[in-house]
KOLSE-739201 format. One line per 3 residues: number of its first residue (from 1); their letters; for each residue x, y negated, z of C-alpha. Coordinates in steps of 0.1 Angstrom, whole numbers, plus 2048, in hexadecimal, padded with zeros to 3 digits. Each point is the difference from the previous one (the first is absolute). Layout:
N
NUM	a	X,Y,Z | ...
% end
This chain:
449
1	xxx	A7F,574,307 | 7F1,7E5,809 | 7F0,807,7DE
4	xxx	7F7,820,807 | 7FB,7FF,826 | 7E3,7F0,816
7	xxx	80C,7F1,823 | 802,80E,820 | 7E5,7E8,80C
10	xxx	7DE,7EF,7F2 | 803,7DF,801 | 81B,7E2,807
13	xxx	805,7F7,827 | 802,7DA,7F4 | 7E3,7FC,7E9
16	xxx	7EC,81F,7FF | 801,806,7E0 | 7FB,820,7F2
19	xxx	7FF,7F9,7D7 | 828,813,7FE | 816,7FE,7DC
22	xxx	821,814,801 | 81D,7EC,7F5 | 80D,80B,7DE
25	xxx	822,7E9,800 | 813,81C,817 | 824,807,7FB
28	xxx	81E,818,80D | 815,7E3,816 | 81D,811,7E9
31	xxx	7F0,7ED,7E1 | 805,7DD,80E | 824,80C,808
34	xxx	804,80A,7DD | 804,7E1,7F4 | 821,7F9,810
37	xxx	81A,801,7EA | 7EA,7E6,7E8 | 7FE,7E7,81F
40	xxx	823,802,807 | 809,7F5,7DB | 7E5,7E3,807
43	xxx	7E7,80C,7EB | 7E4,7F7,7EE | 814,7DD,7FC
46	xxx	81F,810,7F8 | 805,81C,7E9 | 804,826,80A
49	xxx	81F,811,7F7 | 801,827,80E | 817,7FD,81E
52	xxx	81F,815,803 | 7FA,814,820 | 7DF,80C,819
55	xxx	813,80E,81F | 7DD,810,811 | 7FB,823,814
58	xxx	7F8,821,7F0 | 7DF,7FE,816 | 7EE,7E2,7F1
61	xxx	806,80B,7D9 | 7E0,80C,7FA | 7F1,7DC,80E
64	xxx	819,7EA,7FE | 814,806,7DE | 7E5,80D,7F0
67	xxx	7E7,7E5,805 | 81C,7E5,7FB | 808,811,7DC
70	xxx	7DE,801,7F8 | 7F7,7DC,80B | 823,7EF,7EC
73	xxx	7F4,813,7E3 | 7DB,7F8,802 | 80D,7D8,800
76	xxx	81E,7FC,7EE | 801,821,7EB | 820,807,811
79	xxx	80F,816,815 | 80B,7F0,823 | 823,80C,808
82	xxx	821,814,7EC | 804,815,81B | 7F1,812,81A
85	xxx	813,808,822 | 7F2,817,815 | 807,805,826
88	xxx	7FB,815,81C | 7F5,7FE,81D | 815,7F8,81D
91	xxx	801,81E,81F | 811,7FE,823 | 81A,80D,809
94	xxx	7EE,81D,80E | 7F7,80B,7DF | 7DA,7F5,800
97	xxx	7EE,7DF,7F3 | 808,7DE,80F | 7E1,7FC,81B
100	xxx	7FD,7EF,81E | 7EB,818,80E | 81A,81A,7FA
103	xxx	81D,7E7,810 | 818,809,7E5 | 7F7,7DE,7EE
106	xxx	822,7E7,7F9 | 7FF,7DA,7FF | 820,7F1,7E9
109	xxx	803,7E8,819 | 80E,81E,818 | 814,807,7E8
112	xxx	80E,7E1,7F7 | 807,7F2,824 | 817,821,80B
115	xxx	812,80B,7DD | 7F7,7DE,7E8 | 7EC,7FF,7E0
118	xxx	815,80D,7E9 | 806,821,812 | 7DC,7FF,801
121	xxx	7FA,7FA,7DB | 81C,81C,7F9 | 7F2,819,813
124	xxx	7DF,7FE,7EE | 80F,7FA,7DE | 80E,822,808
127	xxx	7E0,812,80E | 7F1,80A,7DD | 7FD,7FE,7DB
130	xxx	7E4,7F1,7EA | 7E0,810,806 | 809,812,828
133	xxx	7FE,7FE,820 | 81B,7F1,814 | 805,809,825
136	xxx	80E,7E4,813 | 81B,80E,812 | 816,7EC,81B
139	xxx	81D,814,7FC | 801,7F0,7DD | 7FE,7DF,80A
142	xxx	81A,80B,819 | 81A,80B,7E4 | 7F3,7E0,7ED
145	xxx	810,7EC,818 | 81D,810,803 | 807,800,7DE
148	xxx	7FC,7D9,800 | 81A,7FE,817 | 816,816,7EC
151	xxx	7FB,7E8,7E1 | 808,7E2,816 | 821,80F,80D
154	xxx	80A,809,7DD | 7F5,7D9,7F2 | 818,7F6,81E
157	xxx	81D,815,7F7 | 7FF,7F7,7DD | 7FD,7DE,80B
160	xxx	820,7FC,816 | 814,80E,7E1 | 7F1,7E4,7E7
163	xxx	802,7E2,816 | 81C,7EC,80D | 817,7FA,7E2
166	xxx	7EF,7F3,7E6 | 7FD,821,7EB | 7EF,806,7DE
169	xxx	7F7,820,7EF | 81D,809,7E8 | 7F8,802,7DB
172	xxx	80F,823,7FD | 7FE,811,823 | 819,81D,7FC
175	xxx	7E7,817,80D | 80E,823,815 | 7EA,81B,7FB
178	xxx	7EE,7FD,81B | 7F4,7DB,7F9 | 7F8,80F,7DC
181	xxx	7EC,81E,811 | 7E7,7E7,815 | 7FE,7E9,7E6
184	xxx	7F4,81D,7E9 | 7E4,80C,820 | 7F5,7D9,800
187	xxx	7F9,804,7DD | 7EE,81E,800 | 7EC,7F3,820
190	xxx	7F6,7E3,7F1 | 7F4,811,7E2 | 7ED,81A,814
193	xxx	7F1,7E3,81A | 7F3,7F4,7E2 | 7EB,817,7F2
196	xxx	7F4,809,820 | 7F3,7E0,809 | 7F1,800,7DD
199	xxx	7EF,81C,806 | 7F4,7F4,826 | 813,81D,80F
202	xxx	810,7E7,81B | 802,81E,81A | 819,80B,7E3
205	xxx	813,7E3,7FA | 809,7F8,821 | 80A,824,80D
208	xxx	819,7FB,7E0 | 80A,7DC,80A | 806,80D,824
211	xxx	812,820,7FA | 817,7E7,7ED | 808,7EB,815
214	xxx	803,816,821 | 812,81A,7EF | 811,7FA,7E2
217	xxx	804,7D9,80B | 806,7F8,826 | 80C,824,805
220	xxx	819,80C,7E2 | 80B,7E5,7F0 | 806,7E5,81A
223	xxx	812,81B,812 | 814,808,7E0 | 80B,7DD,7FB
226	xxx	809,7F1,821 | 823,80B,7FC | 803,7EA,7E2
229	xxx	7E9,7E4,80C | 818,7FA,81E | 81F,806,7F6
232	xxx	7FF,80A,7D4 | 815,7EE,7EB | 7EB,7DB,7F3
235	xxx	7F5,80E,7DF | 7F5,823,811 | 7F0,7EC,81F
238	xxx	7EC,7E8,7E5 | 7F4,820,7EC | 7F3,80D,822
241	xxx	7F1,7DA,808 | 7F2,7FF,7E2 | 7F2,821,7FA
244	xxx	7ED,7FA,826 | 7F5,7DC,7F5 | 7EC,812,7E0
247	xxx	7F1,820,816 | 7F2,7ED,81A | 7F2,7E3,7EE
250	xxx	7F0,818,7EA | 7F6,813,821 | 7EE,7E2,80E
253	xxx	7EB,7FA,7E1 | 7F6,821,7FD | 7F2,800,821
256	xxx	7F6,7DD,801 | 7DD,812,7FD | 7FA,816,815
259	xxx	818,7EC,820 | 7F9,7D3,7F4 | 80A,7F3,81F
262	xxx	822,816,80A | 80C,801,7D6 | 7FD,7DA,804
265	xxx	812,7F5,81E | 81B,81D,7F0 | 7FF,7ED,7DF
268	xxx	80B,7E0,80F | 818,812,818 | 80D,80C,7E1
271	xxx	81E,7EA,7EE | 7FD,7FB,7DB | 7DB,802,7FC
274	xxx	7EC,7E3,7FF | 7D4,7F6,803 | 7EF,81A,80F
277	xxx	7FD,826,7FC | 7DF,7FE,7F5 | 80A,7EB,7E1
280	xxx	81A,812,7F6 | 803,815,7DF | 7F9,827,806
283	xxx	826,813,7FE | 80E,80C,7DF | 826,80D,80A
286	xxx	7FD,813,7DC | 81F,815,810 | 7EE,821,7FF
289	xxx	81A,81D,7F8 | 7FF,824,803 | 826,806,804
292	xxx	803,7E5,81A | 7E2,815,815 | 813,81E,7FD
295	xxx	822,7F1,80B | 7EE,7EC,81E | 7E9,81D,80A
298	xxx	81B,815,807 | 81A,7E4,816 | 7E1,7F4,80F
301	xxx	7F7,824,80C | 820,80A,807 | 806,7E4,816
304	xxx	7DF,801,814 | 809,823,808 | 81F,7FC,80D
307	xxx	7F6,7E4,817 | 7E1,814,80D | 818,81A,807
310	xxx	818,7E8,814 | 7E0,7F4,813 | 7F6,821,809
313	xxx	820,811,80D | 80B,7DF,815 | 816,7ED,7EB
316	xxx	7FD,7DB,7FA | 7F7,7FB,7DC | 824,7EE,7FB
319	xxx	813,822,80D | 81D,807,7E7 | 7FE,821,7EC
322	xxx	81E,80F,7F2 | 7EB,80E,7DE | 7DC,7FB,7F1
325	xxx	7FE,818,7E0 | 7E0,7FE,7EC | 7F1,81C,7EC
328	xxx	7E5,7F4,7EB | 7E4,817,7F9 | 804,7F5,7DD
331	xxx	81A,7F2,7EC | 7F8,7D9,7FB | 810,7FD,7E3
334	xxx	814,7DF,808 | 81C,7FB,816 | 7F5,7F6,824
337	xxx	80B,7DE,810 | 806,80C,823 | 80E,7DB,810
340	xxx	7E2,7FB,80F | 7F9,825,80F | 821,7FF,80C
343	xxx	7F9,7E1,811 | 7E1,808,80F | 80B,826,80F
346	xxx	822,7ED,809 | 814,81D,7F0 | 811,80A,7E0
349	xxx	7E7,812,7E6 | 803,816,7E2 | 7E4,807,7E6
352	xxx	801,828,7F8 | 7F4,80C,7E2 | 80B,828,80A
355	xxx	7EF,813,81A | 808,7FB,827 | 819,81C,807
358	xxx	7F7,807,827 | 7F9,820,813 | 7F0,805,826
361	xxx	819,80B,814 | 7FB,80C,822 | 813,7F0,818
364	xxx	7EE,808,825 | 7EB,818,817 | 7E8,7F1,817
367	xxx	7F4,820,814 | 7DB,7FB,80C | 7FE,802,825
370	xxx	7DE,801,807 | 800,81D,7E6 | 81D,812,80E
373	xxx	7F7,7F9,827 | 7E7,815,805 | 80D,81E,7EE
376	xxx	826,7FF,80E | 7FC,7ED,81C | 816,7FE,817
379	xxx	819,80C,7E4 | 7F4,7DC,7EB | 81E,7F1,808
382	xxx	81A,819,7F0 | 7EB,809,7E2 | 7FE,7D7,7F8
385	xxx	824,802,806 | 807,818,7E9 | 7E5,7F0,7E1
388	xxx	814,7DF,805 | 821,811,7FB | 7F8,814,7DE
391	xxx	807,7F6,7DA | 7E0,7EB,7FA | 803,80D,7DE
394	xxx	804,827,80A | 7E0,7FC,819 | 7EA,7EE,7E2
397	xxx	80B,81D,7E9 | 7F3,81A,817 | 7E0,7F0,810
400	xxx	7FB,7F6,7DC | 804,825,7F1 | 7F6,816,823
403	xxx	7E7,7E9,812 | 814,805,81E | 825,7FC,80B
406	xxx	817,819,81B | 811,7E8,818 | 81B,815,816
409	xxx	7FF,7EE,829 | 81E,815,812 | 7FB,81D,7EE
412	xxx	7D8,805,7FC | 7F6,7FB,7E2 | 7D9,7EC,7FF
415	xxx	7EC,7F8,7E0 | 7F6,7DD,7FD | 7E3,7FB,7E6
418	xxx	803,7E3,7EB | 7DF,7F0,812 | 818,7F9,819
421	xxx	81E,7EE,7EC | 7FF,7E3,7EB | 81B,7F9,7E6
424	xxx	810,7DC,7FC | 801,7FB,7D8 | 813,7E5,7F1
427	xxx	805,7F6,7DC | 826,7FF,7F6 | 80A,7F1,7DE
430	xxx	818,81D,7EA | 81A,7EB,80F | 7F7,80B,821
433	xxx	7F6,7DF,808 | 7E3,7FD,817 | 7E0,7EB,7ED
436	xxx	7E0,7FA,80B | 7E7,802,7E2 | 7E6,7E9,7FE
439	xxx	7E0,807,7E5 | 7F1,7DD,7F1 | 7E6,7FB,7E8
442	xxx	816,802,7E3 | 823,80D,80A | 80F,815,817
445	xxx	817,7F0,817 | 824,809,811 | 807,7EF,81A
448	xx	823,804,815 | 80C,7EB,820
% end
């Protein structure tokens, strides 16, 4: 403090003077920065109105925020802003505060050059909520880049079905259940994202959007309606096209703040749009429907479950099946339109409201050579042959009750422990038909092939 502390030297090296007088007009540098909301509005030549938003870090609340409030109140007798949005610090991929000395600092240009500005923007938006620190993670940038590719592919898919024949949205589309479901989901997502944005919860808004676009729209709805889009009757096809346009255009508008470049390109690639996506209005489909939510979720879940099972079983996704029965965990409360589901799984589909009547039936005996070999040595082949020739149901019952099985090998009876035998079982329906039982999120599904 120059008003209290003498200088470290006796006389001035320039003039030799020693009558020191401390400077009294000394302020913290943040006092100077506190003029920012006044300055940006042209004060004092222009009148001052509180700004809408102040964004700043939590580490300078005591300095920049406090001094700004103090100065504006003193000069204008008003608050400097309506809302202050407090940001956290940015941490590196290793979880430590970014620092050149730590070697964990990342320049935005690095991420932009490799993955795009939109991918980097999303990774930061997802990193934290107001007031919390943000950990930069390369995996989030890569994930965002993959999502943008998915978004572009969905847009191009929609464009191929909306372009080329002068198509225009019909006045009253003949929507099917899955159309009403995705439109209801889109309506709810638009409301949820708008509410999150109003609360500056950009992380929550973006997560909701990505889940809708990737899972509901791309993975479920598009796959369910490909049959109609490629081979449906004109009215059916037009309903799917109208739904695609509504949901894709709404998704682009909602994602525009998070991916301004890709959404602008996609907006111009989507037939039926005009101007810039950044000048468009917020989507308000207004088609939220609780019944459509329930019915559509059952259909989408069943399609995803069966298609996932096909993939895991090494079957082609268009492999025909003899039949699919869907047993919802809770009654949908309305008839379920199975047309799109049937097309998606390539099988006749029935929605059942009773309980599935199936049982596990033993169909084979699989001896464990690794366990039997050390025990029976040169007699192992005889034991294996004897086990494989037995009735699987009898072997299963004795092993379950007694924990072992007696085996006759050429007049000699040996005892085989349960640990040396595996019983193959299959699900069978009440009619004895072999079925595969799949557990979805909302239903139990029986597949016959």
